[in-house]
Every structure is written in C-alpha cells, then in structure tokens.
Backbone as JSON Lines, residues from 0, in Angstrom:
{"i":0,"aa":"M","n":[54.8,-62.7,0.61],"ca":[54.68,-64.03,1.13],"c":[55.94,-64.8,0.89]}
{"i":1,"aa":"Y","n":[56.35,-65.57,1.95],"ca":[57.63,-66.21,1.91],"c":[57.76,-67.2,0.71]}
{"i":2,"aa":"V","n":[56.72,-67.96,0.54],"ca":[56.73,-68.95,-0.59],"c":[56.99,-68.26,-1.91]}
{"i":3,"aa":"N","n":[56.34,-67.17,-2.14],"ca":[56.52,-66.41,-3.39],"c":[57.93,-65.92,-3.51]}
{"i":4,"aa":"A","n":[58.5,-65.46,-2.39],"ca":[59.86,-64.95,-2.4],"c":[60.84,-66.04,-2.73]}
{"i":5,"aa":"C","n":[60.61,-67.23,-2.24],"ca":[61.52,-68.36,-2.59],"c":[61.44,-68.66,-4.09]}
{"i":6,"aa":"I","n":[60.23,-68.57,-4.64],"ca":[60.04,-68.88,-6.04],"c":[60.74,-67.85,-6.87]}
{"i":7,"aa":"D","n":[60.54,-66.56,-6.51],"ca":[61.18,-65.46,-7.23],"c":[62.7,-65.59,-7.2]}
{"i":8,"aa":"E","n":[63.26,-66.07,-6.1],"ca":[64.69,-66.08,-5.99],"c":[65.34,-67.37,-6.61]}
{"i":9,"aa":"R","n":[64.65,-68.54,-6.42],"ca":[65.23,-69.79,-6.81],"c":[64.4,-70.57,-7.84]}
{"i":10,"aa":"G","n":[63.23,-70.09,-8.17],"ca":[62.43,-70.76,-9.2],"c":[61.48,-71.81,-8.69]}
{"i":11,"aa":"A","n":[61.63,-72.16,-7.39],"ca":[60.7,-73.17,-6.78],"c":[60.77,-73.01,-5.27]}
{"i":12,"aa":"C","n":[59.81,-73.58,-4.62],"ca":[59.78,-73.63,-3.15],"c":[59.58,-75.02,-2.71]}
{"i":13,"aa":"H","n":[60.47,-75.54,-1.89],"ca":[60.42,-76.9,-1.42],"c":[59.99,-76.99,0.03]}
{"i":14,"aa":"I","n":[58.83,-77.59,0.24],"ca":[58.15,-77.5,1.51],"c":[57.94,-78.92,2.12]}
{"i":15,"aa":"A","n":[58.3,-79.12,3.39],"ca":[57.99,-80.37,4.12],"c":[56.76,-80.12,4.97]}
{"i":16,"aa":"L","n":[55.73,-80.96,4.78],"ca":[54.48,-80.78,5.51],"c":[54.48,-81.63,6.78]}
{"i":17,"aa":"A","n":[53.72,-81.17,7.74],"ca":[53.49,-81.85,8.96],"c":[52.12,-82.57,9.0]}
{"i":18,"aa":"G","n":[51.97,-83.59,9.85],"ca":[50.64,-84.16,10.02],"c":[49.96,-83.56,11.27]}
{"i":19,"aa":"G","n":[48.73,-83.96,11.56],"ca":[48.1,-83.45,12.7],"c":[46.92,-82.5,12.39]}
{"i":20,"aa":"S","n":[46.12,-82.25,13.39],"ca":[44.94,-81.45,13.22],"c":[45.22,-79.94,12.97]}
{"i":21,"aa":"T","n":[46.27,-79.42,13.6],"ca":[46.58,-78.0,13.37],"c":[47.08,-77.76,11.98]}
{"i":22,"aa":"P","n":[48.04,-78.54,11.48],"ca":[48.42,-78.36,10.07],"c":[47.29,-78.6,9.1]}
{"i":23,"aa":"E","n":[46.38,-79.5,9.43],"ca":[45.28,-79.78,8.53],"c":[44.42,-78.46,8.35]}
{"i":24,"aa":"R","n":[44.2,-77.76,9.45],"ca":[43.43,-76.49,9.38],"c":[44.23,-75.51,8.53]}
{"i":25,"aa":"L","n":[45.48,-75.47,8.6],"ca":[46.33,-74.57,7.83],"c":[46.16,-74.9,6.36]}
{"i":26,"aa":"Y","n":[46.27,-76.19,5.97],"ca":[46.17,-76.63,4.61],"c":[44.78,-76.23,4.01]}
{"i":27,"aa":"L","n":[43.75,-76.38,4.82],"ca":[42.39,-76.06,4.33],"c":[42.31,-74.54,4.03]}
{"i":28,"aa":"A","n":[42.96,-73.75,4.93],"ca":[42.98,-72.31,4.77],"c":[43.77,-71.9,3.5]}
{"i":29,"aa":"L","n":[44.9,-72.58,3.28],"ca":[45.69,-72.25,2.13],"c":[45.0,-72.6,0.84]}
{"i":30,"aa":"S","n":[44.09,-73.62,0.84],"ca":[43.47,-74.09,-0.36],"c":[42.05,-73.44,-0.5]}
{"i":31,"aa":"S","n":[41.84,-72.4,0.28],"ca":[40.58,-71.66,0.2],"c":[40.82,-70.24,-0.17]}
{"i":32,"aa":"E","n":[39.77,-69.54,-0.67],"ca":[39.92,-68.12,-0.93],"c":[40.14,-67.33,0.37]}
{"i":33,"aa":"P","n":[40.95,-66.27,0.26],"ca":[41.67,-65.69,-0.87],"c":[43.04,-66.26,-1.09]}
{"i":34,"aa":"L","n":[43.52,-67.09,-0.06],"ca":[44.94,-67.45,-0.11],"c":[45.3,-68.32,-1.27]}
{"i":35,"aa":"T","n":[44.37,-69.2,-1.71],"ca":[44.71,-70.13,-2.79],"c":[45.2,-69.44,-4.05]}
{"i":36,"aa":"K","n":[44.65,-68.3,-4.34],"ca":[45.04,-67.57,-5.61],"c":[46.33,-66.76,-5.46]}
{"i":37,"aa":"Q","n":[46.84,-66.7,-4.23],"ca":[48.06,-65.94,-3.99],"c":[49.32,-66.82,-4.08]}
{"i":38,"aa":"I","n":[49.14,-68.08,-4.32],"ca":[50.3,-69.02,-4.28],"c":[50.49,-69.63,-5.65]}
{"i":39,"aa":"P","n":[51.67,-69.5,-6.22],"ca":[51.96,-70.16,-7.52],"c":[52.25,-71.69,-7.33]}
{"i":40,"aa":"W","n":[51.18,-72.41,-7.27],"ca":[51.27,-73.81,-6.91],"c":[52.14,-74.64,-7.83]}
{"i":41,"aa":"H","n":[52.21,-74.25,-9.08],"ca":[52.99,-75.04,-10.04],"c":[54.5,-75.05,-9.72]}
{"i":42,"aa":"A","n":[54.93,-74.12,-8.89],"ca":[56.33,-73.98,-8.55],"c":[56.63,-74.48,-7.11]}
{"i":43,"aa":"C","n":[55.66,-75.08,-6.46],"ca":[55.81,-75.59,-5.16],"c":[55.98,-77.1,-5.16]}
{"i":44,"aa":"H","n":[56.95,-77.58,-4.42],"ca":[57.17,-79.05,-4.24],"c":[56.93,-79.4,-2.83]}
{"i":45,"aa":"F","n":[56.22,-80.5,-2.64],"ca":[55.85,-80.9,-1.27],"c":[56.39,-82.22,-0.84]}
{"i":46,"aa":"Y","n":[56.94,-82.24,0.38],"ca":[57.51,-83.42,0.97],"c":[56.83,-83.57,2.4]}
{"i":47,"aa":"F","n":[57.3,-84.55,3.15],"ca":[56.68,-84.8,4.44],"c":[57.76,-84.98,5.51]}
{"i":48,"aa":"G","n":[57.48,-84.34,6.69],"ca":[58.38,-84.46,7.77],"c":[58.5,-85.82,8.35]}
{"i":49,"aa":"D","n":[57.4,-86.55,8.3],"ca":[57.39,-87.89,8.83],"c":[56.13,-88.69,8.3]}
{"i":50,"aa":"E","n":[56.14,-89.95,8.42],"ca":[55.06,-90.78,7.99],"c":[54.98,-92.08,8.73]}
{"i":51,"aa":"R","n":[53.82,-92.6,8.9],"ca":[53.62,-93.94,9.46],"c":[53.78,-94.94,8.32]}
{"i":52,"aa":"M","n":[54.09,-96.15,8.72],"ca":[54.25,-97.24,7.74],"c":[52.86,-97.8,7.42]}
{"i":53,"aa":"V","n":[52.05,-97.03,6.77],"ca":[50.72,-97.43,6.31],"c":[50.52,-97.03,4.88]}
{"i":54,"aa":"A","n":[49.51,-97.6,4.28],"ca":[49.24,-97.3,2.88],"c":[48.86,-95.81,2.73]}
{"i":55,"aa":"H","n":[49.09,-95.26,1.6],"ca":[48.81,-93.82,1.37],"c":[47.34,-93.45,1.41]}
{"i":56,"aa":"D","n":[46.45,-94.43,1.34],"ca":[45.03,-94.13,1.52],"c":[44.51,-94.5,2.89]}
{"i":57,"aa":"H","n":[45.4,-94.82,3.82],"ca":[45.01,-95.22,5.2],"c":[44.62,-93.96,5.97]}
{"i":58,"aa":"S","n":[43.7,-94.1,6.9],"ca":[43.23,-92.98,7.64],"c":[44.3,-92.36,8.51]}
{"i":59,"aa":"D","n":[45.33,-93.14,8.86],"ca":[46.49,-92.61,9.69],"c":[47.63,-91.96,8.87]}
{"i":60,"aa":"S","n":[47.48,-91.98,7.57],"ca":[48.55,-91.46,6.71],"c":[48.57,-89.99,6.65]}
{"i":61,"aa":"N","n":[49.71,-89.35,6.89],"ca":[49.83,-87.92,6.76],"c":[49.68,-87.49,5.3]}
{"i":62,"aa":"Y","n":[50.08,-88.35,4.36],"ca":[49.86,-88.03,2.95],"c":[48.39,-88.0,2.66]}
{"i":63,"aa":"A","n":[47.64,-88.92,3.14],"ca":[46.18,-88.94,2.9],"c":[45.5,-87.7,3.39]}
{"i":64,"aa":"M","n":[45.89,-87.27,4.56],"ca":[45.35,-86.03,5.18],"c":[45.65,-84.8,4.26]}
{"i":65,"aa":"A","n":[46.92,-84.7,3.83],"ca":[47.37,-83.6,3.04],"c":[46.67,-83.62,1.67]}
{"i":66,"aa":"R","n":[46.46,-84.8,1.14],"ca":[45.75,-84.87,-0.15],"c":[44.33,-84.39,-0.03]}
{"i":67,"aa":"R","n":[43.64,-84.76,1.05],"ca":[42.24,-84.29,1.22],"c":[42.18,-82.78,1.44]}
{"i":68,"aa":"A","n":[43.08,-82.25,2.31],"ca":[42.98,-80.86,2.73],"c":[43.64,-79.91,1.79]}
{"i":69,"aa":"L","n":[44.54,-80.46,0.93],"ca":[45.33,-79.53,0.14],"c":[45.49,-79.98,-1.36]}
{"i":70,"aa":"F","n":[46.1,-81.1,-1.52],"ca":[46.45,-81.52,-2.92],"c":[45.28,-81.63,-3.86]}
{"i":71,"aa":"D","n":[44.18,-82.16,-3.36],"ca":[42.98,-82.35,-4.19],"c":[42.2,-81.05,-4.44]}
{"i":72,"aa":"R","n":[42.6,-79.99,-3.76],"ca":[41.84,-78.73,-3.81],"c":[42.56,-77.59,-4.57]}
{"i":73,"aa":"V","n":[43.8,-77.77,-4.94],"ca":[44.54,-76.78,-5.65],"c":[45.3,-77.41,-6.83]}
{"i":74,"aa":"P","n":[45.73,-76.58,-7.82],"ca":[46.34,-77.18,-9.03],"c":[47.83,-77.4,-8.84]}
{"i":75,"aa":"I","n":[48.15,-78.42,-8.07],"ca":[49.58,-78.81,-7.89],"c":[49.86,-79.96,-8.85]}
{"i":76,"aa":"P","n":[50.87,-79.81,-9.7],"ca":[51.27,-80.9,-10.57],"c":[51.61,-82.15,-9.76]}
{"i":77,"aa":"A","n":[51.18,-83.32,-10.25],"ca":[51.43,-84.55,-9.52],"c":[52.93,-84.79,-9.3]}
{"i":78,"aa":"K","n":[53.8,-84.33,-10.22],"ca":[55.21,-84.56,-10.15],"c":[55.8,-83.74,-9.02]}
{"i":79,"aa":"N","n":[55.1,-82.79,-8.51],"ca":[55.59,-81.86,-7.43],"c":[55.29,-82.4,-6.02]}
{"i":80,"aa":"I","n":[54.6,-83.55,-5.98],"ca":[54.17,-84.11,-4.68],"c":[55.06,-85.34,-4.41]}
{"i":81,"aa":"H","n":[55.73,-85.34,-3.3],"ca":[56.77,-86.42,-3.02],"c":[56.39,-87.09,-1.67]}
{"i":82,"aa":"P","n":[55.43,-88.03,-1.71],"ca":[55.09,-88.74,-0.44],"c":[56.21,-89.66,0.03]}
{"i":83,"aa":"V","n":[56.18,-90.0,1.3],"ca":[57.15,-90.94,1.82],"c":[56.72,-92.33,1.36]}
{"i":84,"aa":"P","n":[57.63,-93.11,0.76],"ca":[57.26,-94.5,0.3],"c":[57.0,-95.35,1.59]}
{"i":85,"aa":"T","n":[55.96,-96.14,1.5],"ca":[55.6,-97.02,2.64],"c":[55.35,-98.44,2.19]}
{"i":86,"aa":"H","n":[55.78,-98.77,1.01],"ca":[55.5,-100.07,0.44],"c":[56.51,-101.16,0.81]}
{"i":87,"aa":"C","n":[57.6,-100.8,1.41],"ca":[58.68,-101.68,1.68],"c":[58.36,-102.65,2.81]}
{"i":88,"aa":"E","n":[58.95,-103.83,2.8],"ca":[58.81,-104.75,3.93],"c":[59.55,-104.23,5.15]}
{"i":89,"aa":"Q","n":[60.72,-103.55,4.9],"ca":[61.44,-102.95,6.01],"c":[61.35,-101.43,5.94]}
{"i":90,"aa":"A","n":[61.08,-100.83,7.08],"ca":[60.99,-99.38,7.09],"c":[62.27,-98.69,6.67]}
{"i":91,"aa":"A","n":[63.4,-99.28,7.04],"ca":[64.73,-98.73,6.7],"c":[64.86,-98.61,5.17]}
{"i":92,"aa":"D","n":[64.32,-99.59,4.41],"ca":[64.43,-99.5,2.94],"c":[63.62,-98.31,2.42]}
{"i":93,"aa":"C","n":[62.41,-98.09,2.97],"ca":[61.64,-96.94,2.56],"c":[62.31,-95.63,2.96]}
{"i":94,"aa":"A","n":[62.95,-95.61,4.13],"ca":[63.68,-94.44,4.52],"c":[64.82,-94.13,3.54]}
{"i":95,"aa":"G","n":[65.46,-95.19,3.07],"ca":[66.57,-95.0,2.14],"c":[66.05,-94.47,0.8]}
{"i":96,"aa":"E","n":[64.91,-94.91,0.38],"ca":[64.31,-94.4,-0.87],"c":[63.97,-92.9,-0.73]}
{"i":97,"aa":"Y","n":[63.43,-92.55,0.44],"ca":[62.99,-91.17,0.61],"c":[64.25,-90.23,0.71]}
{"i":98,"aa":"E","n":[65.28,-90.8,1.33],"ca":[66.5,-90.01,1.44],"c":[67.04,-89.66,0.09]}
{"i":99,"aa":"T","n":[66.92,-90.59,-0.83],"ca":[67.36,-90.31,-2.23],"c":[66.63,-89.15,-2.82]}
{"i":100,"aa":"V","n":[65.29,-89.07,-2.58],"ca":[64.5,-87.97,-3.08],"c":[64.89,-86.68,-2.39]}
{"i":101,"aa":"I","n":[65.02,-86.69,-1.06],"ca":[65.33,-85.45,-0.35],"c":[66.76,-84.96,-0.75]}
{"i":102,"aa":"S","n":[67.68,-85.83,-0.96],"ca":[69.04,-85.43,-1.23],"c":[69.24,-84.72,-2.58]}
{"i":103,"aa":"K","n":[68.17,-84.74,-3.41],"ca":[68.28,-84.09,-4.71],"c":[68.12,-82.57,-4.65]}
{"i":104,"aa":"I","n":[67.72,-82.1,-3.49],"ca":[67.67,-80.63,-3.24],"c":[68.72,-80.22,-2.21]}
{"i":105,"aa":"S","n":[69.24,-79.02,-2.4],"ca":[70.23,-78.58,-1.45],"c":[69.71,-78.4,-0.01]}
{"i":106,"aa":"S","n":[68.5,-77.9,0.11],"ca":[67.88,-77.72,1.38],"c":[66.42,-77.44,1.23]}
{"i":107,"aa":"L","n":[65.62,-77.79,2.2],"ca":[64.2,-77.47,2.13],"c":[64.05,-75.97,2.46]}
{"i":108,"aa":"D","n":[63.14,-75.32,1.72],"ca":[62.92,-73.91,1.94],"c":[62.05,-73.7,3.2]}
{"i":109,"aa":"L","n":[61.12,-74.62,3.48],"ca":[60.23,-74.5,4.6],"c":[59.91,-75.86,5.15]}
{"i":110,"aa":"V","n":[60.03,-76.01,6.49],"ca":[59.64,-77.2,7.15],"c":[58.59,-76.86,8.2]}
{"i":111,"aa":"L","n":[57.43,-77.49,8.09],"ca":[56.39,-77.29,9.06],"c":[56.41,-78.47,10.09]}
{"i":112,"aa":"L","n":[56.4,-78.11,11.34],"ca":[56.46,-79.11,12.38],"c":[55.38,-78.85,13.43]}
{"i":113,"aa":"G","n":[54.93,-79.99,14.01],"ca":[54.05,-79.9,15.16],"c":[54.85,-80.22,16.4]}
{"i":114,"aa":"I","n":[54.18,-80.3,17.53],"ca":[54.83,-80.71,18.8],"c":[53.89,-81.55,19.63]}
{"i":115,"aa":"G","n":[54.42,-82.67,20.12],"ca":[53.62,-83.6,20.92],"c":[53.7,-83.29,22.42]}
{"i":116,"aa":"Q","n":[52.88,-83.95,23.18],"ca":[52.87,-83.73,24.62],"c":[54.17,-84.11,25.28]}
{"i":117,"aa":"D","n":[54.94,-84.99,24.64],"ca":[56.27,-85.35,25.2],"c":[57.43,-84.57,24.59]}
{"i":118,"aa":"G","n":[57.09,-83.54,23.87],"ca":[58.13,-82.73,23.28],"c":[58.71,-83.26,21.97]}
{"i":119,"aa":"H","n":[58.08,-84.32,21.4],"ca":[58.61,-84.82,20.13],"c":[58.07,-83.96,18.98]}
{"i":120,"aa":"T","n":[58.78,-84.05,17.86],"ca":[58.33,-83.32,16.66],"c":[58.73,-84.24,15.49]}
{"i":121,"aa":"A","n":[57.95,-84.13,14.4],"ca":[58.06,-85.15,13.32],"c":[57.95,-86.5,14.01]}
{"i":122,"aa":"S","n":[58.84,-87.45,13.72],"ca":[58.85,-88.69,14.52],"c":[60.22,-88.79,15.27]}
{"i":123,"aa":"L","n":[60.58,-87.66,15.8],"ca":[61.79,-87.57,16.68],"c":[61.25,-87.68,18.11]}
{"i":124,"aa":"F","n":[61.08,-88.89,18.57],"ca":[60.54,-89.16,19.91],"c":[61.61,-89.29,20.93]}
{"i":125,"aa":"P","n":[61.33,-88.95,22.21],"ca":[62.27,-89.1,23.28],"c":[62.81,-90.6,23.33]}
{"i":126,"aa":"N","n":[64.07,-90.72,23.68],"ca":[64.72,-92.06,23.95],"c":[64.68,-92.93,22.71]}
{"i":127,"aa":"T","n":[64.77,-92.35,21.53],"ca":[64.87,-93.21,20.32],"c":[66.22,-92.92,19.65]}
{"i":128,"aa":"E","n":[66.68,-93.91,18.86],"ca":[68.03,-93.84,18.24],"c":[68.12,-92.71,17.21]}
{"i":129,"aa":"I","n":[67.02,-92.38,16.59],"ca":[67.06,-91.35,15.56],"c":[67.56,-90.04,16.07]}
{"i":130,"aa":"L","n":[67.48,-89.82,17.4],"ca":[67.82,-88.53,17.92],"c":[69.38,-88.3,17.85]}
{"i":131,"aa":"T","n":[70.12,-89.42,17.69],"ca":[71.59,-89.29,17.65],"c":[72.12,-89.44,16.19]}
{"i":132,"aa":"E","n":[71.2,-89.48,15.26],"ca":[71.62,-89.54,13.86],"c":[72.26,-88.22,13.42]}
{"i":133,"aa":"T","n":[73.46,-88.31,12.88],"ca":[74.19,-87.1,12.5],"c":[74.52,-87.01,11.01]}
{"i":134,"aa":"Q","n":[74.23,-88.07,10.2],"ca":[74.61,-88.09,8.83],"c":[73.37,-88.18,7.94]}
{"i":135,"aa":"R","n":[72.53,-89.1,8.19],"ca":[71.41,-89.41,7.25],"c":[70.34,-88.29,7.33]}
{"i":136,"aa":"L","n":[69.71,-88.0,6.23],"ca":[68.64,-87.03,6.16],"c":[67.3,-87.55,6.51]}
{"i":137,"aa":"V","n":[67.13,-88.9,6.31],"ca":[65.9,-89.57,6.61],"c":[66.2,-90.89,7.28]}
{"i":138,"aa":"S","n":[65.42,-91.27,8.25],"ca":[65.74,-92.48,8.97],"c":[64.41,-93.16,9.39]}
{"i":139,"aa":"A","n":[64.47,-94.46,9.58],"ca":[63.34,-95.2,10.14],"c":[63.61,-95.26,11.66]}
{"i":140,"aa":"V","n":[62.44,-95.27,12.44],"ca":[62.57,-95.29,13.86],"c":[61.43,-96.13,14.38]}
{"i":141,"aa":"F","n":[61.73,-97.01,15.32],"ca":[60.66,-97.77,16.03],"c":[60.35,-97.08,17.34]}
{"i":142,"aa":"V","n":[59.07,-96.71,17.49],"ca":[58.62,-95.99,18.68],"c":[57.99,-96.95,19.59]}
{"i":143,"aa":"D","n":[58.64,-97.3,20.68],"ca":[58.17,-98.34,21.63],"c":[56.77,-98.08,22.16]}
{"i":144,"aa":"K","n":[56.52,-96.88,22.57],"ca":[55.23,-96.63,23.19],"c":[54.09,-96.7,22.19]}
{"i":145,"aa":"L","n":[54.37,-96.56,20.94],"ca":[53.33,-96.72,19.89],"c":[53.39,-98.08,19.22]}
{"i":146,"aa":"Q","n":[54.42,-98.83,19.54],"ca":[54.68,-100.15,18.95],"c":[54.53,-100.1,17.42]}
{"i":147,"aa":"S","n":[55.19,-99.16,16.79],"ca":[55.12,-98.99,15.39],"c":[56.35,-98.36,14.78]}
{"i":148,"aa":"W","n":[56.58,-98.64,13.53],"ca":[57.7,-98.01,12.82],"c":[57.22,-96.67,12.14]}
{"i":149,"aa":"R","n":[58.11,-95.78,12.13],"ca":[57.87,-94.52,11.4],"c":[59.08,-94.14,10.61]}
{"i":150,"aa":"I","n":[58.86,-93.31,9.62],"ca":[59.99,-92.74,8.84],"c":[59.96,-91.25,9.05]}
{"i":151,"aa":"S","n":[61.1,-90.65,9.28],"ca":[61.15,-89.23,9.67],"c":[62.4,-88.53,9.08]}
{"i":152,"aa":"L","n":[62.2,-87.28,8.76],"ca":[63.4,-86.43,8.53],"c":[64.17,-86.37,9.84]}
{"i":153,"aa":"T","n":[65.44,-86.24,9.75],"ca":[66.36,-86.21,10.9],"c":[66.74,-84.75,11.18]}
{"i":154,"aa":"Y","n":[67.45,-84.55,12.3],"ca":[67.97,-83.26,12.63],"c":[68.84,-82.67,11.5]}
{"i":155,"aa":"P","n":[69.77,-83.51,10.94],"ca":[70.61,-82.96,9.88],"c":[69.81,-82.39,8.7]}
{"i":156,"aa":"C","n":[68.71,-82.98,8.39],"ca":[67.85,-82.5,7.3],"c":[67.08,-81.26,7.72]}
{"i":157,"aa":"I","n":[66.37,-81.36,8.85],"ca":[65.54,-80.24,9.35],"c":[66.4,-79.05,9.61]}
{"i":158,"aa":"N","n":[67.59,-79.18,10.15],"ca":[68.39,-78.0,10.56],"c":[69.14,-77.36,9.41]}
{"i":159,"aa":"R","n":[69.11,-77.93,8.26],"ca":[69.69,-77.27,7.1],"c":[68.59,-76.49,6.34]}
{"i":160,"aa":"A","n":[67.35,-76.52,6.82],"ca":[66.23,-75.79,6.19],"c":[66.45,-74.29,6.26]}
{"i":161,"aa":"R","n":[65.89,-73.62,5.32],"ca":[65.97,-72.12,5.31],"c":[64.98,-71.48,6.3]}
{"i":162,"aa":"R","n":[63.86,-72.21,6.55],"ca":[62.92,-71.74,7.55],"c":[62.16,-72.92,8.19]}
{"i":163,"aa":"V","n":[62.0,-72.91,9.47],"ca":[61.22,-73.95,10.15],"c":[60.09,-73.22,10.92]}
{"i":164,"aa":"I","n":[58.86,-73.64,10.81],"ca":[57.81,-73.12,11.57],"c":[57.19,-74.25,12.36]}
{"i":165,"aa":"I","n":[57.12,-74.05,13.74],"ca":[56.52,-74.97,14.69],"c":[55.12,-74.48,14.99]}
{"i":166,"aa":"L","n":[54.13,-75.39,14.73],"ca":[52.75,-75.02,14.92],"c":[52.16,-75.7,16.15]}
{"i":167,"aa":"A","n":[51.5,-74.91,17.01],"ca":[50.79,-75.5,18.2],"c":[49.55,-74.69,18.4]}
{"i":168,"aa":"Q","n":[48.5,-75.43,18.69],"ca":[47.16,-74.78,18.86],"c":[46.33,-75.54,19.88]}
{"i":169,"aa":"G","n":[45.61,-74.75,20.73],"ca":[44.7,-75.38,21.68],"c":[45.23,-75.6,23.07]}
{"i":170,"aa":"T","n":[44.33,-75.75,24.01],"ca":[44.73,-75.92,25.38],"c":[45.54,-77.15,25.68]}
{"i":171,"aa":"G","n":[45.36,-78.2,24.8],"ca":[46.08,-79.42,24.96],"c":[47.56,-79.32,24.79]}
{"i":172,"aa":"K","n":[48.01,-78.19,24.14],"ca":[49.49,-78.0,23.96],"c":[50.03,-77.0,24.94]}
{"i":173,"aa":"A","n":[49.17,-76.41,25.83],"ca":[49.68,-75.34,26.76],"c":[50.64,-75.92,27.72]}
{"i":174,"aa":"S","n":[50.48,-77.11,28.22],"ca":[51.33,-77.61,29.23],"c":[52.79,-77.8,28.72]}
{"i":175,"aa":"I","n":[52.87,-78.5,27.54],"ca":[54.22,-78.73,26.99],"c":[54.9,-77.45,26.56]}
{"i":176,"aa":"I","n":[54.14,-76.47,26.05],"ca":[54.73,-75.19,25.65],"c":[55.27,-74.45,26.87]}
{"i":177,"aa":"Q","n":[54.55,-74.53,27.98],"ca":[55.04,-73.88,29.18],"c":[56.29,-74.54,29.7]}
{"i":178,"aa":"Q","n":[56.33,-75.87,29.61],"ca":[57.48,-76.65,30.13],"c":[58.68,-76.34,29.25]}
{"i":179,"aa":"I","n":[58.48,-76.22,27.95],"ca":[59.58,-75.98,27.1],"c":[60.17,-74.57,27.28]}
{"i":180,"aa":"L","n":[59.27,-73.62,27.46],"ca":[59.75,-72.21,27.54],"c":[60.24,-71.85,28.91]}
{"i":181,"aa":"H","n":[59.76,-72.58,29.96],"ca":[60.06,-72.13,31.32],"c":[60.78,-73.21,32.16]}
{"i":182,"aa":"S","n":[61.09,-74.31,31.61],"ca":[61.67,-75.36,32.37],"c":[63.15,-75.51,32.11]}
{"i":183,"aa":"E","n":[63.92,-75.85,33.16],"ca":[65.33,-76.16,33.04],"c":[65.54,-77.45,32.23]}
{"i":184,"aa":"K","n":[64.5,-78.19,32.04],"ca":[64.56,-79.49,31.31],"c":[64.41,-79.28,29.81]}
{"i":185,"aa":"F","n":[64.39,-78.08,29.38],"ca":[64.14,-77.8,27.9],"c":[65.0,-78.64,27.03]}
{"i":186,"aa":"M","n":[66.27,-78.78,27.34],"ca":[67.22,-79.54,26.47],"c":[66.94,-81.01,26.4]}
{"i":187,"aa":"S","n":[66.05,-81.51,27.28],"ca":[65.73,-82.96,27.26],"c":[64.61,-83.27,26.29]}
{"i":188,"aa":"Y","n":[63.97,-82.25,25.72],"ca":[62.89,-82.44,24.76],"c":[63.47,-82.52,23.37]}
{"i":189,"aa":"P","n":[63.07,-83.5,22.51],"ca":[63.55,-83.57,21.16],"c":[63.45,-82.27,20.38]}
{"i":190,"aa":"I","n":[62.37,-81.52,20.62],"ca":[62.24,-80.33,19.8],"c":[63.26,-79.26,20.15]}
{"i":191,"aa":"S","n":[63.97,-79.41,21.23],"ca":[65.02,-78.42,21.54],"c":[66.17,-78.45,20.61]}
{"i":192,"aa":"Q","n":[66.33,-79.55,19.9],"ca":[67.42,-79.69,18.95],"c":[67.09,-79.23,17.56]}
{"i":193,"aa":"V","n":[65.91,-78.67,17.38],"ca":[65.58,-78.11,16.08],"c":[66.22,-76.7,16.07]}
{"i":194,"aa":"R","n":[67.26,-76.61,15.26],"ca":[68.03,-75.37,15.19],"c":[68.43,-75.12,13.75]}
{"i":195,"aa":"P","n":[67.51,-74.63,12.93],"ca":[67.78,-74.5,11.49],"c":[68.84,-73.44,11.25]}
{"i":196,"aa":"Q","n":[69.48,-73.56,10.1],"ca":[70.45,-72.58,9.62],"c":[69.73,-71.29,9.32]}
{"i":197,"aa":"G","n":[68.4,-71.36,8.99],"ca":[67.64,-70.16,8.72],"c":[66.75,-69.77,9.88]}
{"i":198,"aa":"D","n":[65.55,-69.34,9.6],"ca":[64.65,-68.83,10.62],"c":[63.9,-70.0,11.36]}
{"i":199,"aa":"L","n":[63.78,-69.79,12.63],"ca":[62.9,-70.68,13.44],"c":[61.74,-69.84,14.04]}
{"i":200,"aa":"I","n":[60.55,-70.21,13.63],"ca":[59.4,-69.44,14.02],"c":[58.36,-70.33,14.78]}
{"i":201,"aa":"W","n":[57.98,-69.88,15.95],"ca":[56.91,-70.58,16.72],"c":[55.6,-69.92,16.39]}
{"i":202,"aa":"H","n":[54.6,-70.66,15.96],"ca":[53.29,-70.09,15.66],"c":[52.34,-70.71,16.67]}
{"i":203,"aa":"L","n":[51.96,-69.98,17.69],"ca":[51.1,-70.44,18.79],"c":[49.87,-69.64,18.9]}
{"i":204,"aa":"D","n":[48.75,-70.26,19.2],"ca":[47.54,-69.46,19.43],"c":[47.42,-69.12,20.9]}
{"i":205,"aa":"Q","n":[46.42,-68.39,21.27],"ca":[46.26,-67.89,22.67],"c":[46.09,-69.01,23.67]}
{"i":206,"aa":"E","n":[45.43,-70.04,23.16],"ca":[45.18,-71.2,24.11],"c":[46.39,-72.0,24.38]}
{"i":207,"aa":"A","n":[47.27,-72.15,23.33],"ca":[48.48,-72.91,23.54],"c":[49.5,-72.1,24.32]}
{"i":208,"aa":"F","n":[49.47,-70.82,24.23],"ca":[50.43,-69.93,24.91],"c":[49.69,-68.76,25.57]}
{"i":209,"aa":"P","n":[49.04,-69.05,26.69],"ca":[48.21,-67.97,27.31],"c":[49.0,-66.84,27.89]}
{"i":210,"aa":"D","n":[50.35,-67.01,28.01],"ca":[51.13,-65.93,28.56],"c":[51.52,-64.81,27.62]}
{"i":211,"aa":"Q","n":[51.2,-65.07,26.31],"ca":[51.59,-64.1,25.29],"c":[50.84,-62.84,25.37]}
C-alpha cells in the first residue's frame, strides 16, 4: 500500500483530502474493515485541498465531512489533523495561516482531487486569479458563480506532490471526462494544469468513463 510505503521510507505520510460525495465513500471504506487495520493511522497527517469559509461544524465544510466519514472512526491523533482555518474576517488571512502549516513539509505525499462539471479541481475554478498563482502554496479565491470565498491549495503546492489521484464517479461526470480526454479544449480546463512531480493517477468508475 502506497501510504505504508511512504511511512516506511520517511516515517510519515502527508495527505491532502478532497471534499465531495466520491471522496466521502472512499473515506468510509478506508475506515471500515478490512482496510482500517491495514493503515498505520498514527503516522498519517491529513490536510485539505480546499475549504469553504464556513465553520468547521457547518454542513458545507469539507472538514466536517471528513471528520464524520474518517477521523471519528479511526485512531488518528488530533495533532495529525490539519484543517483549513476559517475563523478569519478575511479569507486571505486564513489562507496565509494555512500556508504556514503546509510550508512546514517539503511536499505532500498524496493529494486527492475531485473534478467539477466545469473542469475545476479543489477550488481552482475557471477564470479566477488563483489559476495564475506561481509562488504561494495556498491562496484565497472568490468564485463569482458561487458568490463565495474559498481557500485552496495552488498549482505550485499540488504539483510538487509525490502522487496525485483524481477521483470521478457516476454518470454525472461522464461528460466532463469525455471532454477532457477527447477535446482540443483540454488545456482550457483548470484540471489540465495538474502536473505533479510524481505520479498522476485518474481513478474513474465505469459510469464516469464508459469507454474504458
């Protein structure tokens, strides 16, 4: 198992989690038998690819979902969980705080990402300023179509990861997957700029990728 290999090699595994229904099913599986006993949870550190500017117990919070589906179900030390701060009056201030946390590690061992119907991933949405960020590891972004602020890992952070896994499941993702794989417009989608120094793995089910 990749997580175990990271721990054997470097003593810990640093993982950035994604929000959404597909990752939630993954977390529930990992925290259930037999997988839960195969992972040395004490050596895993968890971060988040993005977060909404809501309280950590809010129903829209990625942290709240991960806590219900994973953290509350397995023996992870509290000090190993690194949620995105959302208490600041300005999203940029919270982004700065989280960048301080992320910058303490040389690179993430594993980044889990989803994909939206518009080709966004994490909170890297089309036509937003965060797409041109080249220095910061974490940034705040205002998403016009959602009329809300979000905090997200940036390309410089994601692309220095040792492994990135993109998760997509269900017929609702089939259209964007087909466009990305078979369209000349591939480079116009934010997810096209996910190019980690390590492995990039697409994990798609039959409904999301019927051509496989």
